[in-house]
KOLPA-778329 format. One line per 4 residues: for each residue x, y, z of N, C-alpha, C. Coordinates in nm, 2 decimals, padded with zeros to 4 digits. Example, Ala and Ser with C-alpha at 12.3 -4.5 7.8 and 13.67 -1.06 7.14 Angstrom:
% residues 2
01.32:-00.57:00.78:01.23:-00.45:00.78:01.32:-00.33:00.78 | 01.28:-00.22:00.71:01.37:-00.11:00.71:01.29:00.00:00.79
This chain:
% residues 93
-02.24:-00.72:00.34:-02.25:-00.56:00.37:-02.35:-00.48:00.25 | -02.30:-00.53:00.14:-02.33:-00.43:00.02:-02.51:-00.50:00.01 | -02.50:-00.59:00.02:-02.63:-00.71:00.03:-02.76:-00.63:00.15 | -02.68:-00.61:00.27:-02.81:-00.53:00.39:-02.81:-00.46:00.35
-02.70:-00.40:00.29:-02.76:-00.17:00.20:-02.85:-00.25:00.12 | -02.88:-00.31:00.02:-02.95:-00.30:-00.10:-03.07:-00.36:-00.06 | -03.08:-00.43:00.02:-03.22:-00.49:00.08:-03.31:-00.44:00.17 | -03.24:-00.37:00.23:-03.29:-00.23:00.35:-03.37:-00.13:00.27
-03.30:-00.10:00.17:-03.34:00.02:00.11:-03.48:-00.03:-00.01 | -03.44:-00.12:-00.05:-03.56:-00.23:-00.07:-03.67:-00.24:-00.01 | -03.63:-00.25:00.09:-03.78:-00.24:00.18:-03.86:-00.13:00.23 | -03.71:-00.07:00.27:-03.77:00.06:00.30:-03.88:00.14:00.16
-03.82:00.10:00.05:-03.89:00.16:-00.05:-04.05:00.13:-00.09 | -04.06:-00.02:-00.06:-04.21:-00.07:-00.10:-04.29:-00.07:00.06 | -04.25:-00.04:00.17:-04.30:-00.01:00.24:-04.44:00.07:00.25 | -04.56:00.04:00.24:-04.64:00.14:00.28:-04.73:00.12:00.12
-04.62:00.05:-00.01:-04.71:00.08:-00.12:-04.72:00.02:-00.13 | -04.85:-00.02:-00.25:-04.94:-00.18:-00.32:-04.78:-00.22:-00.39 | -04.75:-00.39:-00.45:-04.65:-00.47:-00.43:-04.67:-00.49:-00.60 | -04.68:-00.39:-00.68:-04.68:-00.40:-00.86:-04.56:-00.43:-00.85
-04.59:-00.52:-00.99:-04.40:-00.52:-01.07:-04.38:-00.40:-01.04 | -04.39:-00.28:-01.13:-04.34:-00.17:-01.15:-04.26:-00.11:-00.99 | -04.40:-00.12:-00.94:-04.30:-00.06:-00.76:-04.22:-00.17:-00.72 | -04.17:-00.31:-00.75:-04.09:-00.40:-00.72:-03.98:-00.40:-00.85
-04.02:-00.33:-00.93:-03.87:-00.33:-01.05:-03.81:-00.21:-00.97 | -03.87:-00.07:-00.95:-03.82:00.06:-00.86:-03.77:00.04:-00.79 | -03.78:-00.08:-00.69:-03.76:-00.02:-00.51:-03.63:-00.15:-00.53 | -03.63:-00.20:-00.64:-03.49:-00.33:-00.65:-03.40:-00.22:-00.74
-03.37:-00.15:-00.84:-03.33:-00.08:-00.87:-03.28:00.07:-00.75 | -03.38:00.06:-00.66:-03.33:00.16:-00.57:-03.20:00.10:-00.51 | -03.29:00.00:-00.49:-03.15:-00.07:-00.34:-03.05:-00.17:-00.43 | -03.00:-00.11:-00.51:-02.93:-00.18:-00.57:-02.81:-00.04:-00.61
-02.88:00.03:-00.67:-02.83:00.16:-00.66:-02.78:00.23:-00.52 | -02.80:00.25:-00.39:-02.80:00.27:-00.27:-02.70:00.19:-00.22 | -02.67:00.04:-00.34:-02.55:-00.03:-00.27:-02.44:-00.01:-00.30 | -02.44:00.04:-00.49:-02.35:00.08:-00.54:-02.31:00.19:-00.50
-02.34:00.29:-00.43:-02.31:00.42:-00.39:-02.24:00.35:-00.24 | -02.24:00.31:-00.16:-02.22:00.27:-00.04:-02.09:00.20:-00.04 | -02.12:00.11:-00.16:-01.94:00.06:-00.17:-01.80:00.22:-00.30 | -01.90:00.28:-00.34:-01.80:00.36:-00.36:-01.71:00.42:-00.26
-01.84:00.46:-00.22:-01.77:00.55:-00.10:-01.69:00.48:-00.03 | -01.73:00.36:00.04:-01.58:00.28:00.10:-01.48:00.26:00.00 | -01.52:00.21:-00.09:-01.33:00.20:-00.18:-01.24:00.33:-00.20 | -01.37:00.45:-00.27:-01.22:00.60:-00.24:-01.21:00.61:-00.05
-01.32:00.55:00.00:-01.24:00.60:00.20:-01.08:00.50:00.18 | -01.13:00.37:00.12:-00.95:00.30:00.13:-00.85:00.29:00.05 | -00.89:00.37:-00.08:-00.79:00.43:-00.15:-00.70:00.57:-00.07 | -00.82:00.65:00.05:-00.77:00.73:00.07:-00.61:00.71:00.17
-00.69:00.67:00.21:-00.59:00.54:00.43:-00.43:00.51:00.34 | -00.52:00.45:00.24:-00.36:00.37:00.15:-00.25:00.44:00.06 | -00.32:00.59:00.03:-00.25:00.67:00.02:-00.15:00.75:00.09 | -00.21:00.79:00.20:-00.22:00.88:00.26:-00.11:00.77:00.41
-00.12:00.65:00.38:-00.02:00.60:00.50:00.10:00.46:00.44 | 00.06:00.42:00.28:00.15:00.33:00.25:00.35:00.45:00.21 | 00.41:00.46:00.23:00.49:00.53:00.18:00.59:00.51:00.05 | 00.60:00.59:-00.02:00.66:00.58:-00.16:00.74:00.48:-00.18
00.74:00.42:-00.27:00.84:00.32:-00.35:00.97:00.38:-00.39 | 00.94:00.52:-00.41:01.10:00.59:-00.54:01.25:00.61:-00.40 | 01.31:00.54:-00.46:01.45:00.57:-00.40:01.53:00.70:-00.48 | 01.61:00.78:-00.39:01.70:00.86:-00.46:01.81:00.81:-00.49
01.82:00.86:-00.63:01.92:00.78:-00.67:02.08:00.77:-00.61 | 02.11:00.64:-00.63:02.30:00.64:-00.59:02.41:00.73:-00.58 | 02.45:00.78:-00.53:02.58:00.83:-00.54:02.71:00.80:-00.66 | 02.73:00.82:-00.72:02.86:00.73:-00.74:03.01:00.82:-00.77
03.05:00.77:-00.73:03.21:00.80:-00.66:03.29:00.75:-00.82 | 03.35:00.86:-00.81:03.46:00.86:-00.99:03.56:00.94:-00.90 | 03.70:00.84:-00.97:03.82:00.87:-00.89:03.88:00.99:-01.01 | 03.94:01.08:-00.92:04.03:01.16:-01.04:04.09:01.09:-01.05
04.13:01.16:-01.23:04.22:01.11:-01.27:04.35:01.25:-01.32 | 04.45:01.23:-01.23:04.59:01.31:-01.32:04.63:01.26:-01.48 | 04.59:01.40:-01.52:04.66:01.31:-01.72:04.79:01.28:-01.67 | 04.88:01.35:-01.58:05.08:01.33:-01.62:05.07:01.26:-01.57
04.99:01.19:-01.47:05.06:01.10:-01.47:05.12:00.92:-01.45 | 05.18:00.88:-01.54:05.17:00.76:-01.59:05.18:00.63:-01.51 | 05.06:00.57:-01.52:05.02:00.44:-01.46:05.14:00.34:-01.42 | 05.17:00.24:-01.33:05.29:00.15:-01.34:05.23:00.03:-01.40
05.32:-00.05:-01.48:05.29:-00.18:-01.54:05.31:-00.30:-01.42 | 05.23:-00.40:-01.39:05.28:-00.51:-01.31:05.22:-00.57:-01.41 | 05.35:-00.67:-01.40:05.28:-00.79:-01.48:05.20:-00.91:-01.42 | 05.14:-01.00:-01.51:05.11:-01.04:-01.45:05.12:-01.19:-01.38
05.17:-01.20:-01.47:05.24:-01.33:-01.42:05.42:-01.35:-01.47 | 05.45:-01.40:-01.30:05.65:-01.40:-01.32:05.67:-01.48:-01.33 | 05.81:-01.50:-01.40:05.88:-01.59:-01.43:05.89:-01.74:-01.30 | 05.89:-01.83:-01.30:05.93:-01.90:-01.21:06.01:-01.99:-01.25
06.13:-02.02:-01.17:06.21:-02.14:-01.23:06.15:-02.29:-01.23 | 06.13:-02.37:-01.36:06.11:-02.51:-01.28:06.18:-02.60:-01.35 | 06.21:-02.68:-01.27:06.26:-02.81:-01.25:06.21:-02.90:-01.39 | 06.40:-02.90:-01.45:06.32:-03.05:-01.61:06.32:-03.14:-01.50
06.20:-03.21:-01.62:06.26:-03.38:-01.52:06.31:-03.46:-01.65 | 06.43:-03.55:-01.54:06.47:-03.64:-01.70:06.42:-03.72:-01.77 | 06.46:-03.70:-01.88:06.43:-03.84:-01.98:06.34:-03.93:-01.96 | 06.29:-03.97:-01.94:06.29:-04.14:-01.88:06.20:-04.22:-02.07
06.36:-04.28:-02.09:06.31:-04.34:-02.20:06.41:-04.50:-02.15
């Protein structure tokens, strides 16, 4: 697309003038400058569309629930291992 813009502008600048090296150089520079201008406008438009349509990535912080601790209540101690009666095996001698 930008090459077409540059070529069109270069052709327009060279129309009706003598094809001297200085005129050709000026026309080519003008064509490239127009293509760069069009490219900048396209990129700015794409950036604006992206900024307006893509949702933000920020999330609200999670709410952490905290337990209310009563300092007057003592915690109940629960044993991890309960005593279990084992059957002893007779000696095999």
